[in-house]
C-alpha positions in Angstrom: 5.1 25.1 -22.8 2.6 21.9 -22.8 3.4 18.9 -21.2 2.7 15.5 -21.9 -1.6 13.8 -22.2 0.2 11.4 -20.4 0.6 14.0 -17.6 -2.6 15.7 -17.5 -4.1 13.0 -15.3 -1.4 11.8 -12.5 -2.6 14.6 -10.0 -6.5 13.6 -8.1 -8.4 17.3 -8.5 -10.1 15.7 -5.1 -6.5 16.5 -3.8 -6.2 19.3 -4.8 -8.9 20.5 -3.4 -8.5 19.2 -0.1 -5.6 20.7 0.0 -7.0 24.3 -0.7 -9.5 24.3 1.8 -7.6 23.0 4.8 -5.0 25.7 4.5 -8.8 27.9 4.7 -9.6 26.0 7.7 -6.8 26.5 9.6 -6.3 30.2 8.5 -9.3 30.2 10.6 -6.8 29.3 13.7 -7.6 25.7 13.9 -5.5 22.7 13.7 -5.9 20.2 11.3 -5.9 16.7 12.1 -5.0 14.7 8.9 -6.3 11.4 8.9 -5.6 11.2 4.8 -1.7 10.1 3.7 -1.5 6.6 5.0 2.6 7.6 5.7 3.7 6.5 9.3 4.2 8.9 12.2 6.9 6.2 14.0 10.4 6.6 14.5 12.9 3.3 13.1 13.5 1.0 16.5 16.8 2.2 17.4 19.1 -0.6 15.9 18.2 0.3 13.0 19.3 4.3 13.2 22.5 2.9 14.5 23.3 0.7 11.9 22.4 4.2 9.6 25.2 5.6 11.5 27.0 3.8 11.8 27.2 3.2 7.5 26.8 7.0 7.6 30.8 6.9 8.6 31.7 4.4 6.0 33.2 6.5 2.5 32.5 3.1 0.4 28.8 3.2 0.9 29.2 7.3 -1.2 29.2 5.7 -4.0 27.0 3.8 -6.9 25.2 1.5 -5.0 24.2 0.0 -8.4 23.5 -3.4 -8.0 22.8 -3.9 -4.3 24.5 -5.3 -1.5 24.4 -9.5 -1.5 23.9 -9.8 2.8 20.9 -7.8 2.1 19.6 -9.6 -0.6 20.7 -12.5 1.3 19.0 -10.6 3.8 15.2 -10.4 2.3 15.6 -14.4 1.4 16.1 -14.7 5.0 13.4 -13.5 6.2 10.8 -14.5 3.6 12.1 -18.3 4.9 11.5 -17.5 8.7 8.2 -15.6 7.7 6.4 -17.2 5.2 8.4 -20.2 4.8 9.0 -19.7 0.9 12.8 -20.4 0.0 13.7 -17.7 -2.3 17.3 -17.8 -4.6 19.0 -14.8 -3.7 20.6 -14.4 -6.7 17.2 -14.6 -8.9 14.7 -14.3 -7.1 15.1 -11.1 -5.3 15.3 -7.4 -6.2 15.9 -4.4 -4.5 13.9 -1.3 -5.3 14.2 2.4 -4.1 10.5 1.8 -1.9 7.7 -0.5 -3.4 6.8 2.5 -4.5 9.4 2.0 -7.0 9.2 -1.0 -8.1 4.8 -1.1 -8.3 5.3 2.7 -10.7 7.9 0.9 -13.3 6.5 -3.3 -13.2 4.4 -2.2 -16.3 6.4 0.1 -18.4 8.4 -4.0 -18.2 5.3 -5.7 -19.2 2.5 -3.4 -20.7 3.1 -1.9 -24.6 0.2 0.5 -25.8 -3.1 -0.8 -25.9 -2.4 -4.1 -23.6 -5.1 -4.4 -20.9 -4.2 -4.8 -17.2 -6.9 -5.9 -14.2 -6.9 -3.3 -11.7 -8.7 -3.4 -9.0 -11.4 -0.6 -7.9 -10.9 0.9 -5.3 -7.2 0.7 -5.5 -3.8 1.6 -4.8 -3.8 4.7 -6.9 -0.4 3.7 -8.5 -1.7 0.9 -10.0 -3.7 2.9 -12.8 -0.9 5.6 -12.8 1.6 2.5 -13.9 -0.6 1.7 -16.9 -1.3 4.8 -17.8 2.4 5.9 -18.2 2.7 2.8 -20.1 -0.2 3.5 -22.2 -2.0 0.5 -21.0 -5.5 0.1 -20.6 -7.2 -0.1 -17.7 -10.1 -2.6 -16.8 -11.4 -2.2 -13.4 -12.1 -5.1 -10.9 -14.7 -3.9 -8.5 -13.8 -4.3 -4.5 -17.4 -4.9 -3.0 -18.0 -5.4 0.8 -20.9 -8.3 -0.3 -17.5 -10.2 -2.1 -15.1 -9.5 0.9 -14.2 -6.4 -0.9 -12.0 -9.3 -2.8 -12.1 -9.5 -7.1 -14.5 -12.3 -9.0 -12.0 -13.9 -11.5 -14.7 -15.4 -12.7 -16.6 -11.9 -13.7 -13.6 -10.9 -15.9 -15.0 -11.6 -19.7 -12.5 -14.3 -21.4 -12.2 -12.2 -23.7 -10.7 -9.6 -21.6 -9.2 -12.2 -20.3 -7.0 -13.6 -22.6 -5.7 -9.5 -23.9 -4.9 -9.0 -20.0 -0.7 -8.8 -19.2 -1.2 -8.0 -15.9 -3.3 -8.0 -13.0 -2.5 -6.4 -9.4 -3.7 -8.0 -5.8 -2.5 -5.8 -2.7 -4.0 -8.0 0.6 -4.3 -6.4 3.1 -5.5 -3.9 0.8 -5.1 -0.4 0.1 -7.3 1.3 0.6 -9.8 -1.2 1.2 -7.8 -3.1 4.4 -9.8 -6.4 3.5 -7.8 -9.5 4.1 -7.6 -12.8 1.5 -6.2 -16.6 2.4 -4.6 -19.1 -0.2 -7.6 -20.1 -0.8 -8.5 -17.2 -3.0 -4.8 -17.2 -4.0 -4.6 -20.6 -5.2 -8.0 -19.6 -7.4 -5.1 -16.4 -8.7 -3.1 -19.0 -9.6 -5.6 -21.1 -11.3 -6.7 -17.9 -14.0 -3.3 -16.3 -14.1 -2.4 -20.1 -15.9 -5.3 -20.4 -18.0 -4.7 -16.3 -19.1 -0.7 -16.7 -18.7 -1.3 -13.1 -17.1 1.6 -11.1 -14.9 0.1 -11.8 -10.9 1.2 -8.3 -9.6 1.1 -9.2 -5.6 1.9 -6.0 -2.7 2.4 -7.0 0.4 3.3 -3.8 2.5 1.0 -4.3 4.9 1.1 -7.6 6.2 2.7 -6.9 9.8 -0.1 -4.6 9.9 -1.9 -7.1 11.7 -4.5 -7.2 14.5 -6.1 -9.8 17.0 -3.6 -13.1 16.5 -4.8 -12.5 12.5 -1.1 -13.6 10.0 -1.4 -12.3 6.0 -0.4 -15.0 4.4 2.1 -14.8 1.0 1.4 -15.0 -2.4 4.6 -16.9 -3.0 3.2 -19.3 0.0 0.8 -20.9 -3.2 2.2 -23.9 -4.9 3.0 -22.2 -8.5 2.4 -19.1 -7.3 6.3 -17.9 -8.4 6.0 -19.7 -12.1 2.8 -16.7 -12.4 3.3 -13.6 -10.7 5.5 -11.6 -8.7 5.1 -10.0 -4.8 6.3 -6.6 -3.2 7.2 -5.7 -0.1 7.9 -2.2 1.3 10.1 -1.9 5.1 8.2 1.8 5.4 4.9 0.2 7.3 6.8 -2.9 9.0 10.2 -0.9 10.7 8.8 2.8 10.2 11.2 3.5 7.4 9.5 5.6 5.0 11.9 8.4 4.1 14.5 5.6 3.5 13.0 5.0 1.0 13.9 0.9 0.8 11.6 -2.2 -0.2 11.6 -5.5 -2.7 10.2 -7.4 -5.1 10.5 -11.0 -5.0 9.3 -13.6 -6.8 9.7 -15.6 -10.3 12.7 -14.7 -11.6 12.5 -13.5 -15.3 9.9 -11.1 -14.0 12.6 -10.0 -12.4 15.7 -10.3 -14.7 12.8 -7.7 -16.9 12.6 -5.3 -13.7 16.0 -5.1 -12.6 16.9 -4.5 -17.1 14.6 -1.5 -17.1 15.3 -0.1 -13.6 19.2 -0.2 -14.3 18.2 2.1 -16.9 16.6 4.9 -14.6 19.1 4.5 -11.2 22.2 4.2 -9.6 20.2 1.9 -6.7 19.5 2.7 -3.2 21.9 4.6 -1.6 24.2 2.3 0.7 23.1 3.3 3.6 19.4 2.5 3.6 20.6 -1.1 2.5 22.8 -1.0 6.3 19.5 0.0 7.4 17.4 -2.6 6.1 19.8 -5.5 6.5 19.4 -4.4 10.6 15.3 -3.8 9.8 15.3 -7.7 8.7 18.2 -9.6 11.0 17.5 -7.7 14.4 15.2 -7.7 16.9 11.7 -7.8 15.8 10.0 -6.8 19.3 9.7 -3.2 17.7 7.1 -4.8 14.1 4.6 -6.3 17.3 4.9 -3.2 19.0 3.9 -1.6 15.7 1.0 -3.8 15.3 -0.3 -3.0 18.5 0.2 0.1 19.0 -2.2 0.7 15.7 -5.0 -1.9 17.4 -5.5 0.5 19.8 -5.3 3.1 17.2 -8.1 1.3 15.5 -9.8 0.9 18.3 -10.3 4.8 19.7 -11.4 5.7 16.1 -14.0 2.3 15.6 -15.6 2.9 19.6 -15.1 6.3 19.8 -17.1 7.2 16.3 -19.1 4.0 17.0 -21.4 5.9 19.9 -22.4 8.3 18.0 -23.6 6.5 15.6 -21.2 6.0 12.9 -20.2 2.4 12.3 -17.4 1.0 10.7 -15.2 -2.5 10.9 -12.4 -3.3 12.4 -9.5 -4.1 10.1 -8.2 -7.3 10.7 -4.4 -5.5 9.1 -3.7 -3.1 7.6 -2.5 1.3 9.0 -5.7 2.2 7.0 -10.3 2.0 7.8 -12.4 2.0 5.3 -15.3 3.5 6.9 -18.4 3.9 4.8 -19.9 7.0 4.7 -22.4 7.7 8.3 -26.2 7.3 8.2 -27.8 10.6 6.0 -24.6 11.0 3.3 -24.1 9.1 0.3 -21.3 11.4 -1.3 -17.8 10.7 -0.6 -16.3 13.7 -1.7 -19.4 16.2 0.1 -19.1 14.2 3.2 -14.7 14.5 3.4 -15.2 18.5 2.6 -17.6 19.5 4.8 -16.3 16.9 7.7 -12.9 19.0 7.0 -14.5 22.4 6.8 -16.8 21.3 10.1 -14.3 19.7 12.4 -10.9 20.4 10.8 -9.8 16.1 10.8 -8.9 15.2 7.2 -10.4 12.2 5.6 -9.7 10.6 1.8 -13.1 10.0 0.1 -13.3 6.6 -1.7 -14.0 8.2 -5.1 -10.2 9.0 -4.9 -9.5 5.3 -5.0 -11.5 4.6 -7.6 -16.1 4.3 -8.7 -16.6 1.9 -6.1 -14.7 3.7 -3.7 -17.7 5.6 -3.6 -20.3 5.4 -0.5 -17.1 5.0 1.9 -13.9 7.2 3.1 -10.7 6.2 4.0 -8.8 6.8 7.3 -5.5 6.9 8.2 -4.0 6.1 11.8 -1.6 8.2 11.7 -1.6 9.5 14.8 -0.8 8.6 17.8 -3.6 8.4 20.9 -4.4 11.5 21.9 -5.0 13.0 19.0 -6.7 10.5 17.6 -8.5 11.0 20.4 -9.5 14.8 20.1 -9.9 13.8 16.8 -13.0 11.2 18.0 -14.0 14.4 19.9 -14.2 16.7 17.2 -16.6 15.2 15.6 -18.5 13.7 18.6 -19.2 17.9 18.8 -20.4 18.1 15.7 -22.9 15.8 14.3 -24.1 13.4 15.9 -25.7 10.0 14.0 -28.1 7.9 15.9 -31.5 9.8 15.0 
């Protein structure tokens, strides 16, 4: 039986290729170092785990969670107030999700009809384009280029396209390009959205993985942002809770209501044990967040400085858990280089083209192994390549 046509393009061919080659490399006896998938490798802080332990013993937590726990909604609002100085109404401007990916995938179903246009970054996190495709929408790619600091050029969007657009995706700190944005950029986004009546969806998942004293900002800090958009956040990276599946959307109350209505017909909410963990994370000690950022900054330096010694130069990101690395001298095809690197060294990185056509010439490196493993990755690459000549 043939699946629906909307399913045909869901799995990128390059990921299948990488998996096949990975098995071949492992069959040769070489242990693969996976710097591909961006999943945190560190555990949650003890006070978060303890909150789950206590919640597991409460028989009330095994019912359908439905709308979620009011204490969690208040915790989200409190965290936004402390972190960004943004006041949120926990009853109207917060929606708890089964991880931010839950909302990222479903918002298109709430606002895109077949034939509608969505403005999607290229390169971009795949779920943005995937959600639009599943909703039957058309994607208008927004190139993210180094010469523009990997920010979309909103003025380059043809007015006739902008007038048809229903939704605009932005994501800073960014996955995959590890770029950051300031309030000036977000102000321009608000002006654009007002002019063309576009819903802005900002993915803020990496705002607490920031380095060298940099502090990312929220889109909602800009006056008028709440009138044109919402923001998605995940506890996966900040608190190492990726498997727990909890995140939230905040912002425009009408949009929050529409997304909540859609999701009420799809699922029954987040397991209350996980909600208790979310409350503990957002309201408890935050030293774990700072330690997490210090760990990723150290990993960043191991990779960037170590590979620079053999002539593979790449910028140090100010935030995110990724390095967006230009291909080393002598290479121009992202897929070819990533496959060769895996074949020769057993180190997995993701070709930039997996995230869009504008990813050609780059690979994404995820900083998701501990220091000793990253040092081994640098050593393996250094023993096989020297890009200085």
